[in-house]
C-alpha positions in Angstrom: 0.0 0.0 0.0 1.0 3.6 -0.7 0.2 6.6 1.5 -1.7 8.1 -1.5 -4.3 5.2 -1.0 -5.0 6.2 2.6 -8.5 7.9 2.9 -7.1 10.2 5.5 -4.3 11.4 3.2 -6.8 11.9 0.3 -9.2 13.8 2.5 -6.6 16.0 4.2 -5.0 16.8 0.8 -8.4 17.7 -0.7 -9.1 20.0 2.3 -5.7 21.6 1.8 -6.3 22.2 -1.9 -9.8 23.6 -1.3 -8.3 26.0 1.4 -5.5 27.1 -0.9 -7.9 27.9 -3.7 -10.4 29.7 -1.5 -7.8 31.9 0.0 -5.7 32.6 -3.1 -6.9 36.2 -3.4 -6.7 37.0 0.4 -4.5 40.0 0.8 -3.6 39.3 4.5 -0.5 37.3 3.6 0.4 36.5 7.2 -3.0 34.9 7.9 -3.0 33.1 4.5 0.5 31.8 5.0 -0.2 30.5 8.5 -3.4 28.7 7.7 -2.2 27.2 4.4 1.0 26.0 6.2 -1.1 24.3 8.8 -3.3 22.7 6.2 -0.3 21.5 4.1 1.4 20.1 7.2 -1.4 17.6 7.8 -1.1 15.4 4.6 2.6 15.9 4.6 3.1 14.5 8.1 0.7 11.7 7.4 2.8 10.7 4.4 6.1 11.1 6.2 4.8 8.9 9.1 3.6 6.3 6.7 7.0 6.1 5.1 8.8 5.6 8.4 10.0 2.1 9.4 9.0 1.9 13.0 5.6 2.2 14.7 7.0 4.7 17.2 8.2 7.0 14.3 4.8 6.7 12.6 3.0 7.7 15.8 5.3 10.7 16.2 4.6 12.1 12.7 0.9 11.3 12.9 0.9 13.3 16.2 2.5 16.2 14.4 -0.4 15.9 11.8 -2.9 15.8 14.6 -1.4 18.9 16.2 -1.5 20.7 12.8 -5.2 19.8 12.5 -5.8 21.5 15.9 -3.9 24.6 14.7 -5.9 24.6 11.5 -9.2 24.4 13.4 -8.1 27.4 15.5 -7.3 29.4 12.4 -10.6 28.5 10.7 -12.5 29.7 13.8 -10.5 33.0 13.8 -10.9 33.4 10.0 -14.6 33.1 10.3 -14.8 35.5 13.2 -12.8 38.2 11.4 -14.8 37.8 8.2 -12.2 36.0 6.0 -14.3 32.8 5.8 -17.9 32.5 5.0 -19.8 30.6 7.8 -20.9 27.7 5.6 -17.3 27.2 4.3 -15.9 27.4 7.9 -18.5 25.0 9.2 -17.7 22.5 6.5 -13.9 22.8 7.1 -14.3 22.5 10.8 -16.4 19.3 10.5 -13.8 17.8 8.1 -10.9 18.8 10.3 -12.6 17.3 13.4 -13.1 14.0 11.5 -9.5 14.0 10.4 -8.5 14.5 14.1 -10.6 11.5 15.1 -9.1 9.4 12.3 -5.6 10.4 13.3 -6.3 9.6 16.9 -7.4 6.1 15.9 -4.3 5.6 13.8 -2.0 6.8 16.5 -3.6 4.5 19.1 -3.2 1.6 16.7 0.5 2.1 16.2 1.1 2.8 19.8 -0.5 -0.5 20.7 2.0 -2.1 18.2 5.1 -0.7 19.9 4.0 -0.9 23.5 2.9 -4.5 23.5 6.4 -5.7 22.5 
């Protein structure tokens, strides 16, 4: 299996692409840079963790991805409050990011079980 076949990688990549496209004209470069970097970090760390040899390393990178999802959710909330994101868009992205966080939690728990049982 390749990381590109993982549903979580596909979904986090799609969210990242949608976010990049939506914010492409935003003139607040600081906000745009921060939120897009958070979004890009999620599928990137999922892929990097998948490519690692040990369960412990996988868990570490998937924890980074989970942290980036939390950062992204914070920025979505703030983006909505300051008027950069429409409510329906922000709600959809928040729902998807919450689901990604749950999926990552399950993946991390699974690989932790692998390296703690030995």
